[in-house]
N, C-alpha and C positions, 0 to 999 in steps of 0.2 A: 461339365456339370460339377457343382460343388456339393460336398456332403457336410452334414453337421457333425462336429466332433462329439464323441461319446459323452464327454462330461457336460455338454450342453443339451444333447438330445434326451438324456434321461431326466425326467422331471424330478424336482425336489422341492420341499415346502419353501415357499417364499421366493424361489428363484424365478426370474421372468421366463415364461414359456417361449418356445420357438414356434413362430407362426408364419403363414404365407404373407406376402406383401400387402394384399388387400386388407387382411385382418389387422396387420400392423398399422396401416394408414388410418383405419377407423379409430384405433386406440390413440394414435398420435393426434388425430383431430380432436378427440375428447380432451386430451391434455392441453391442447392449444386454447381451449376455452378458459382453463384455469390460468394459463400464461397471459392471455389478454386481460383477464380480470386483475391479475397482478400488475400488469403494465398500467392499467387505468388507475389502480390504487396508488401506484408510484407517482403518476401525474398529479393526482389530488394532493398527495403529501408535498410534492414540489410546489404546488400552488400555495399551500399553507405556509411553506417555508419562505416564500417570497413576501408573505404578509406578516412575518414576525416583526415585533418592535425592534428598534435598534438601540445600541449603547454607544454614546460618543466616547472616544478614547483620545489620548494625547498623541497626535501625529508627529510631534517634535522629538519624541523619545529616540535616543540614538541606538542604532544597531551597528555592528561592525562587519564590514565586508572587505574585499580586496583593496579598496581605496581608503580604508580606515573608517572611522565613525561617520555615519550618515543618518539623517532623520528618517524614521519609519516611512514618512510620507513619500520619500524618494523611491520606495519599492513599487509604487504604482506606475512609475515610468511614464507619468502623464496620462495614464488611463484612469477610468472611473472606478473600476473594480479590481480587486486583488484577492487571489486565493493563495494561502500559504499552507505548507505542510511542515509540521513541527517535529523534527527528527530527534529522537532520544540520543543521549551521548554518555559514554562511559569515560570519565576523566582518566587520562594517562594510559588508556588501552591502545595497543597497536591496531592497525586497520582491521585485522581479522577478528578483533574482539568487540567491534562496534555492533550496534543493534541490527540483528538480522531481519526482524520484521519491518523496521524502518527502511532497511536496505531494499527489501522487496518493493515497498511503496515507491521509494525514490527512483529505483531502477526503471520503473514503468512510467515515470513522469519526466523523462529526459528531454522532451520536446514540447514546448507550450505553443507551437505555431497556431493551432486551432483555437486556443484560448485568446491569443493575441488578435486573431482575425475577428473575434467577437468583442474586442475591447477589454479583455481581462488579462491582467498580469499575474505571474506566478513566481513564487520564491520559496526556498526551503530555509527554515529557521532552526537553530539548534542552540542549546545551552553550552556547548563545548567552547573552550577558549579558541579564539581565531587562530592562534599559532598551532593548534592541533587540527583544527577543522580544515585549514587551507591545504596542507599536504594530503589529507584524506580525500578531499574533493578532487585534487589532481590525480591521485592514485586511482580513484574510481572512474575518472574520465568524465565526470559530470560537467555539463555545460550550462545548466540552469543556475540562476543566481542563488548563492548561499550567503547567509549572514549569521553571525553569532549574536544571540540575544541574552547572553549570560547575565547582564546587569539590568535588563529591561523588566518592567513589571508585567504581570499578566494583564490582558490576554496575549501580549506580544511575546513575553517570556513566560516563565512559570512552568507548569506541567507540559511535557512534550508528548508526542503520539497523537496529535490532533490535526484535523483539517480545520482551518478557520477562514472566514470570508469577510472581507471588508469593503466598504463603499466610501468613495471620496466625493465630497461636495465642496469644490473649491479647495481650501486648505483644511477643511474639517474632515475627520476620519471617524467612521462608524463601524462597529462590529455588528454583522448581520446574522451570522450563523456559525456554529461549531459542531463538530462530531468527533467521537473517538471510538475505541473498541471496534466492534464489527461494523460500526457506521463508516469506517474508513475503507471498507471493502470495494465500494463502487469503482473508484479509479484503478484498482488493482485488476487489470484485465485478465490475468491468469486465473483468478478465482472464478470469474464468470465462465471461462472456457472449461475449467475443471468441473464446474457444476453441470456442464452439458455432457460429461463423459459418464459411461456406465459405472465406473468405480469411484467417481467423485474425487474429493480431495484426499481420500485415504486417511481420514481422521476418525478417531474412535467415537466421537459424538454423532457422526452421521448415521442416518437410518438407511441401511443397505440390505438387499435381499439375503436370505439365508443361502449359503453356497457361494456368494460373492466374496472376494477378499475383504476381511474385516479390517477396521481402521486401526491406526497407531496413535501415538500421542499427538496432540495438536501441533500443527506447524512443523512437523519433523523434516519436511522438505525445504525449509528455509536455509539450512546449512548442508554442505557436502564436504567430502574429503577429497584427497588428490585423485582417487580412482573414480570420482563422480558419484559415489554412493551417498545418498541423502541421509541425514540424521545428525544427531548431536554427538559430540566427541571431542577429545583433546586435540585432534588434528584436523578438525573441520573448520570451515569458515563460511560466511555468507556466500551462497551459491554463485553469484555473478563474479566474485573476486577471482575465481580461477581463470578468468579470461583477461584479468587486468595485468598491467606490466609488473614484472617482478614477483608475481604470485607463486607460491610454492608450499610444500608441506611445512606445517608449523608445529611447535612443541606445546603451545599453550594458547588458550583464548586470551590470556593477558589482561583480564579485567581488573585484577588487583583488588577485588572486593568492592569495586564501585558499581552501584546499580542505581542510576538516577532515573 
C-alpha cells in the first residue's frame, strides 16, 4: 500500500488536490474535451495555412554547402516540397557560444526520414560563413543538410530563427509559409512533453498552482555546465554539446559581442 507524502496530502490554495482514481478519471475526461477542441482548432489553422497565397522567389540563388555553391533549387533534392530551419549564427564564436535555442531545435530534427517518405526535403540554413559552419556541423554530429546563406537575400537569407516552407513547380520556387518565435515550438518535441508534466517547462511565465515549484527565467534549461546543471553561466554550453566529441569545461561563451 502506498501513502501520500505529507506535503501533498495537506491541501493548500491552488495546489491540485489528491483524489481517488475514479475522481481523477472524471477530471481527466473533462480536460480531454478541451484538448480535442484544441486539436480541431489546430486542424482548421493547418487548413487555412494550406490556402495561403504564395510568393515566387529566385531558385537560382546560390547557397554554400559541402560541395561549394549550389542553387537553392538543389535543396529540394528532386522533391516538390522543402522545409528549412534557419539557424542563428554568432560570427567568430566557438562551438559552445553558438545559439542554444537554435541548437535545441536542430538537435530534435536530426532525421528527416518521415518527411522524405512524404516527399518533403529538409535543410538547415545559417548566415554563418561556411568555413565556420562546417566544423560546427561536424562537432555536433549533424547529418542533415546544412548550407550557408550568408550572401543570399531574404527569405532564403536574412533574419534567422525561422521555419520556412517552399514549393517547387518544375524550376519555379514559391514561399508558402513561415513562422518564428513560439511558432517554432511544434517541431521541438521536448516542449510538448514538458507541457504534459505537472511542473511544465519550469519557466516564470507559466501558470502553475500555488505550492508547485515556481518558474525561472525563460529557457534556462537550454544550457548546462559540466556537472549537468541547467542554466546560464560562463562555463555552460548548449546542453547537447556535453555528449559531443571533445566537449569539456569552457572559460567563456566566446561570443565576442556578436549577436546576429
